[in-house]
MITISE-503379 format. One line per 8 residues: number of its first residue (from 1); their letters; for each residue x, y, z of N, C-alpha, C. Coordinates in steps of 0.02 Angstrom, whole numbers, plus 50000, padded with zeros to 5 digits. Atoms other than C-alpha are relative to their C-alpha. Example, Ala and Ser with C-alpha at 12.3 -4.5 7.8 and 13.67 -1.06 7.14 Angstrom:
2
1 = as = 50045:49941:50000:50615:49775:50390:50045:50060:50000 ~ 49958:49941:49997:50684:49947:50357:49961:50055:50037
END
This chain:
214
1 = xxxxxxxx = 49926:49998:49999:49248:50930:48845:50022:50065:50035 ~ 49979:49941:49962:49341:51050:48963:50040:50046:49955 ~ 49963:49951:50039:49429:51206:48906:50072:49979:49991 ~ 49931:50023:50006:49599:51131:48945:50006:49945:49949 ~ 49995:50057:50045:49562:50972:48849:49995:50023:49928 ~ 50010:49976:50068:49513:51077:48697:50061:50036:49973 ~ 49941:49964:50023:49680:51166:48691:50046:49953:49960 ~ 49954:50042:50038:49791:51097:48552:50070:49998:50030
9 = xxxxxxxx = 49934:49999:49969:49945:51148:48652:50003:49968:50068 ~ 50003:50032:49934:49889:51052:48807:49973:49929:49993 ~ 50027:50067:50015:49872:50870:48748:49990:49957:50062 ~ 50005:50041:49940:49894:50798:48924:49958:50033:50054 ~ 50046:49966:49953:49772:50918:49009:50036:50018:50065 ~ 49962:49980:49941:49904:50986:49126:49982:50070:50025 ~ 50022:49935:49977:49822:51155:49139:50040:50058:49973 ~ 49962:49946:50030:49941:51256:49031:50011:49985:49926
17 = xxxxxxxx = 49988:50007:50072:49981:51285:48848:50075:49989:49989 ~ 49930:50015:50012:50144:51204:48793:50034:50050:49954 ~ 49971:49950:50044:50167:51343:48666:50026:50060:50039 ~ 49979:49944:49959:50191:51468:48808:50066:49983:50034 ~ 49936:50015:49966:50371:51479:48876:49989:49985:50074 ~ 50006:50020:49930:50397:51400:49047:50003:50060:50046 ~ 49992:49941:49957:50451:51567:49120:49938:50043:50005 ~ 50060:49959:50001:50282:51642:49075:49938:49962:50023
25 = xxxxxxxx = 50058:50039:49978:50170:51502:49138:49987:50012:50074 ~ 50019:49994:49930:50077:51511:49301:50018:49937:50038 ~ 49985:50059:49960:50092:51386:49444:49961:49939:49975 ~ 50033:50062:50021:50048:51204:49411:49936:49991:50039 ~ 50063:50013:49964:49872:51146:49457:50015:49962:50065 ~ 49988:50030:49934:49855:51088:49637:50003:49925:49997 ~ 49999:50073:50003:49819:50908:49587:50068:49974:49977 ~ 49933:50020:50022:49989:50902:49500:50050:50007:50057
33 = xxxxxxxx = 49955:49988:49943:50078:50976:49651:49991:49947:50053 ~ 50014:50050:49949:49992:50857:49772:50026:49932:49979 ~ 49977:50065:50024:50029:50705:49664:50076:49996:50001 ~ 49926:49999:50000:50212:50755:49645:50027:49991:50071 ~ 49978:50005:49931:50232:50779:49833:49988:49931:50029 ~ 50015:50066:49971:50148:50614:49873:50045:49946:49970 ~ 49953:50048:50030:50259:50519:49751:50067:50004:50036 ~ 49938:49994:49962:50409:50589:49846:49994:49963:50066
41 = xxxxxxxx = 50011:50037:49938:50333:50521:50007:50004:49925:49988 ~ 49999:50072:50014:50307:50350:49927:50071:49976:49987 ~ 49931:50020:50012:50486:50346:49866:50040:49995:50065 ~ 49966:50004:49935:50547:50383:50042:49979:49937:50037 ~ 50024:50061:49968:50439:50239:50104:50033:49938:49968 ~ 49965:50055:50033:50516:50123:49974:50072:49995:50024 ~ 49932:50000:49973:50688:50175:50037:50001:49969:50069 ~ 50006:50030:49933:50633:50131:50214:49996:49924:49995
49 = xxxxxxxx = 50008:50072:50007:50577:49958:50160:50062:49967:49970 ~ 49940:50030:50028:50734:49931:50058:50052:49986:50054 ~ 49956:50013:49944:50832:49947:50220:49981:49937:50038 ~ 50024:50061:49967:50723:49813:50302:50015:49938:49958 ~ 49985:50056:50045:50742:49701:50149:50075:49982:50002 ~ 49928:50012:49999:50931:49723:50152:50020:49965:50065 ~ 49984:50032:49936:50939:49680:50338:49977:49927:50001 ~ 50024:50069:50001:50833:49526:50311:50044:49955:49956
57 = xxxxxxxx = 49958:50039:50045:50940:49469:50165:50066:49981:50033 ~ 49937:50014:49965:51096:49481:50272:49991:49951:50057 ~ 50010:50038:49939:51020:49399:50426:49958:49937:49991 ~ 50047:50056:50010:50908:49267:50346:50030:49932:50018 ~ 49969:50064:49983:51035:49130:50379:50024:49996:50072 ~ 49975:49997:49931:51076:49183:50557:49946:49975:50048 ~ 50054:50029:49959:50959:49063:50649:50022:49982:50071 ~ 49974:50016:49933:51072:49035:50801:49981:49929:50022
65 = xxxxxxxx = 50017:50069:49984:51035:48849:50791:49925:49988:50009 ~ 50072:50006:49993:50848:48883:50795:49967:49985:49934 ~ 50037:50016:50062:50712:48857:50665:50013:50051:49945 ~ 49993:49957:50059:50731:48926:50490:49932:50009:49967 ~ 50064:49986:50033:50599:48985:50368:49962:49938:49979 ~ 50035:50060:50024:50562:48813:50297:49970:49960:50058 ~ 50029:50033:49942:50526:48753:50475:49938:50036:50027 ~ 50051:49958:49968:50405:48894:50515:49944:50022:49954
73 = xxxxxxxx = 50049:49968:50043:50316:48965:50364:49947:49951:49975 ~ 50057:50038:50026:50144:48901:50315:49976:50034:49936 ~ 50015:49967:50063:50127:48942:50131:49926:50007:49985 ~ 50072:49990:50014:49938:48909:50118:49972:50061:50038 ~ 50023:49943:49961:49909:49037:50257:50023:50065:49968 ~ 49973:49939:50029:50023:49165:50177:49970:50013:49931 ~ 50032:49991:50065:49946:49134:50006:49931:50030:50008 ~ 50066:49970:49987:49776:49175:50080:50008:50073:50017
81 = xxxxxxxx = 49986:49929:49985:49847:49336:50153:50012:50039:49935 ~ 49983:49966:50063:49917:49380:49982:49938:50011:49957 ~ 50061:49994:50040:49752:49346:49895:49954:50055:50027 ~ 50042:49949:49970:49658:49455:50019:50025:50070:49983 ~ 49973:49934:50012:49776:49601:49994:49995:50019:49926 ~ 50005:49985:50071:49777:49587:49804:49929:50016:49979 ~ 50071:49985:50016:49587:49580:49794:49980:50067:50030 ~ 50016:49935:49970:49578:49729:49912:50026:50057:49955
89 = xxxxxxxx = 49975:49949:50046:49685:49826:49788:49954:50008:49940 ~ 50050:49997:50054:49561:49781:49651:49939:50040:50022 ~ 50058:49964:49974:49418:49843:49760:50015:50075:50006 ~ 49980:49929:49995:49515:50004:49791:49998:50033:49931 ~ 50005:49973:50067:49528:50028:49603:49929:50013:49979 ~ 50071:49989:50014:49340:50008:49588:49974:50062:50037 ~ 50019:49940:49964:49321:50142:49721:50021:50063:49962 ~ 49978:49943:50040:49423:50259:49611:49955:50012:49940
97 = xxxxxxxx = 50047:49992:50056:49307:50224:49465:49934:50030:50024 ~ 50062:49972:49972:49155:50258:49575:50008:50073:50018 ~ 49987:49930:49984:49236:50420:49632:49995:50043:49938 ~ 50002:49963:50063:49260:50476:49452:49928:50006:49974 ~ 50070:50000:50022:49077:50431:49417:49953:50036:50049 ~ 50040:49966:49949:49019:50524:49574:49943:49956:50026 ~ 50050:50047:49975:48927:50369:49634:50014:49987:50074 ~ 49989:50007:49929:48913:50380:49823:49993:49928:50023
105 = xxxxxxxx = 50013:50067:49976:48840:50207:49848:50056:49953:49981 ~ 49949:50047:50021:48969:50113:49746:50068:50018:50027 ~ 49937:49981:49968:49112:50215:49816:50004:49972:50070 ~ 49999:50025:49931:49063:50171:49993:50004:49924:50002 ~ 49998:50073:50002:49035:49988:49948:50071:49976:49984 ~ 49933:50021:50020:49204:49974:49862:50051:50014:50055 ~ 49953:49984:49946:49296:50061:50004:49989:49954:50060 ~ 50014:50046:49945:49208:49954:50135:50028:49930:49985
113 = xxxxxxxx = 49972:50065:50020:49258:49798:50037:50076:50001:50007 ~ 49928:49993:49992:49437:49860:50032:50020:49995:50073 ~ 49985:50001:49929:49433:49887:50220:49992:49930:50029 ~ 50011:50068:49973:49361:49714:50257:50055:49952:49978 ~ 49947:50044:50024:49489:49627:50148:50067:50017:50034 ~ 49939:49980:49965:49630:49728:50226:50000:49977:50072 ~ 50006:50023:49931:49566:49687:50400:50010:49924:50004 ~ 49990:50072:50002:49561:49502:50352:50074:49983:49993
121 = xxxxxxxx = 49928:50010:50007:49742:49514:50296:50036:50010:50067 ~ 49969:49986:49936:49792:49592:50462:49985:49946:50052 ~ 50019:50053:49953:49696:49460:50561:50042:49938:49990 ~ 49959:50059:50014:49790:49319:50474:50074:50012:50019 ~ 49930:49985:49983:49956:49407:50499:50009:49999:50076 ~ 49996:50002:49927:49921:49430:50686:49997:49928:50024 ~ 50003:50071:49982:49874:49246:50695:50068:49967:49989 ~ 49934:50028:50015:50039:49200:50613:50051:50021:50052
129 = xxxxxxxx = 49952:49976:49950:50139:49309:50732:49988:49967:50067 ~ 50016:50031:49936:50048:49240:50884:50021:49927:50000 ~ 49982:50071:50005:50076:49061:50824:50076:49992:50006 ~ 49928:50005:49998:50262:49090:50798:50027:50013:50071 ~ 49977:49983:49933:50284:49172:50968:49982:49944:50049 ~ 50021:50055:49956:50186:49032:51053:50046:49940:49992 ~ 49955:50056:50013:50301:48905:50971:50072:50014:50020 ~ 49932:49983:49980:50453:48994:51042:50042:50030:49946
137 = xxxxxxxx = 49963:49970:50057:50500:49077:50877:49984:50074:49997 ~ 50011:49928:49998:50481:49257:50932:50060:50038:49974 ~ 49945:49960:50029:50592:49401:50874:50064:49996:50040 ~ 49940:50005:49960:50713:49373:51018:50037:49934:49990 ~ 49970:50066:50007:50751:49194:50964:50064:50001:49959 ~ 49941:49997:50044:50875:49237:50826:49999:50064:49960 ~ 49996:49941:50043:50935:49375:50711:49954:49992:49940 ~ 50046:50013:50056:50837:49293:50570:49928:50019:50019
145 = xxxxxxxx = 50069:49985:49980:50674:49305:50667:49991:50074:50017 ~ 50004:49928:49988:50713:49483:50723:49989:50038:49935 ~ 50007:49968:50065:50733:49535:50542:49933:49985:49968 ~ 50065:50019:50027:50577:49439:50492:49943:50040:50031 ~ 50054:49963:49966:50465:49519:50623:50004:50075:49985 ~ 49994:49929:50015:50536:49692:50586:49973:50016:49930 ~ 50022:49987:50069:50505:49680:50398:49925:49990:49992 ~ 50072:50015:50009:50334:49596:50400:49958:50044:50047
153 = xxxxxxxx = 50037:49958:49955:50280:49695:50553:49995:50072:49977 ~ 50002:49932:50027:50326:49860:50471:49947:50005:49945 ~ 50052:49999:50052:50217:49815:50322:49931:49997:50032 ~ 50064:50004:49966:50075:49766:50439:49980:50066:50032 ~ 50014:49934:49972:50090:49934:50527:49976:50048:49947 ~ 50022:49957:50056:50074:50022:50359:49928:49983:49980 ~ 50068:50019:50017:49917:49921:50320:49951:50026:50053 ~ 50043:49974:49947:49844:49970:50489:49988:50074:49991
161 = xxxxxxxx = 50008:49928:50012:49877:50154:50455:49958:50013:49938 ~ 50040:49993:50060:49803:50132:50282:49926:49990:50014 ~ 50070:50012:49983:49642:50063:50357:49970:50060:50037 ~ 50023:49939:49965:49629:50215:50472:49988:50056:49949 ~ 50007:49950:50053:49656:50329:50321:49938:49985:49958 ~ 50056:50021:50042:49528:50230:50220:49933:50020:50033 ~ 50063:49984:49966:49389:50249:50350:49990:50076:50005 ~ 50005:49927:49999:49429:50434:50364:49975:50027:49933
169 = xxxxxxxx = 50022:49979:50066:49407:50454:50176:49926:49983:49988 ~ 50070:50018:50006:49242:50360:50182:49955:50051:50035 ~ 50039:49952:49961:49178:50478:50316:49999:50069:49967 ~ 49997:49934:50031:49237:50634:50225:49957:50004:49937 ~ 50042:50000:50060:49156:50585:50061:49927:49997:50018 ~ 50071:50006:49980:48995:50538:50151:49973:50066:50025 ~ 50025:49938:49970:48983:50704:50244:50010:50061:49955 ~ 49984:49940:50038:49061:50826:50120:49992:49992:49924
177 = xxxxxxxx = 50009:50011:50072:49032:50745:49951:50065:49994:49962 ~ 49942:50011:50044:49150:50731:49803:50034:50066:49984 ~ 49963:49938:50010:49246:50892:49828:50068:49984:49969 ~ 49936:50011:50034:49407:50915:49729:50055:49983:50050 ~ 49947:50014:49952:49517:50919:49884:49995:49930:50029 ~ 50009:50068:49974:49441:50758:49951:50017:49949:49946 ~ 49982:50045:50055:49460:50677:49780:50076:49992:49995 ~ 49927:50005:50002:49647:50717:49785:50024:49955:50057
185 = xxxxxxxx = 49980:50043:49944:49660:50635:49957:49985:49927:49987 ~ 50017:50070:50017:49571:50479:49896:50050:49973:49950 ~ 49951:50022:50050:49690:50471:49747:50067:49984:50033 ~ 49937:50014:49964:49840:50482:49865:49994:49936:50040 ~ 50009:50062:49963:49766:50345:49973:50005:49939:49954 ~ 49998:50056:50048:49744:50234:49820:50072:49984:49981 ~ 49929:50011:50015:49928:50259:49774:50034:49964:50058 ~ 49970:50030:49940:49977:50214:49952:49981:49926:50006
193 = xxxxxxxx = 50024:50068:49993:49870:50057:49955:50030:49954:49947 ~ 49971:50041:50053:49933:49994:49787:50075:49990:50013 ~ 49929:50007:49983:50113:50027:49845:50010:49945:50052 ~ 49995:50053:49950:50082:49914:49995:49993:49932:49968 ~ 50005:50064:50036:50029:49777:49875:50066:49982:49967 ~ 49936:50013:50034:50191:49795:49777:50052:49976:50051 ~ 49952:50020:49948:50293:49785:49937:49984:49930:50026 ~ 50018:50066:49974:50195:49633:49997:50019:49945:49950
201 = xxxxxxxx = 49979:50050:50050:50228:49540:49833:50075:49986:50008 ~ 49929:50010:49989:50413:49569:49865:50012:49960:50064 ~ 49993:50037:49937:50394:49507:50045:49982:49927:49989 ~ 50022:50069:50012:50298:49353:49988:50052:49961:49961 ~ 49951:50035:50041:50430:49311:49859:50066:49989:50037 ~ 49933:50004:49970:50589:49350:49955:50000:49964:50067 ~ 50001:50028:49932:50537:49299:50131:49969:49930:50000 ~ 50037:50063:49991:50408:49161:50113:50018:49947:49948
209 = xxxxxx = 49986:50049:50051:50439:49077:49946:50072:49976:50002 ~ 49930:50019:49997:50628:49082:49952:50017:49968:50068 ~ 49986:50028:49934:50629:49048:50139:49974:49929:50008 ~ 50028:50068:49994:50517:48895:50124:50039:49950:49959 ~ 49963:50046:50042:50625:48821:49987:50073:49995:50017 ~ 49928:50000:49984:50793:48857:50070:50019:49934:50033
END
């Protein structure tokens, strides 16, 4: 048991004694500062997506006489995309467990699985975009399709950046080991990846399910 965990005045292992006045405490541990800052970044990202969701909600009926969601969306394909991303989030959680256990092999396996599932999600999304554009339902066809491509494409861009971040973390852990600073970066990546899952569930519900039934 660590020294902090043994302190009766520090039940949450925050690195300080709650019995000491705030004015007399030292700075917060770096892991707390990093986590706090990254949560602010995630909240700003949620605000960004809320703007895209609002635009889509306003423009979803503006088809300009063209196809609507129920004419275009293939729910089995999108359900497969959703399953791939959700399972990738589970694999990412296993990577966090392997990190805590300092298991290099299982960490790399779990992260590689996360990457493969995420790449599969992107491949299906690119197939869907290519199919729509080939059928004449590109973003220039109507305001509805412009909003659709902007929202779903923005999420796909985030997944792409997440895959780049993921491979960087795999390389850093492989070459430098389970250092504290690298562990904090992996934890931030995990928060980012799980946040993308939450956003995609909203996209799947609002865009695909509601759009297919409209």
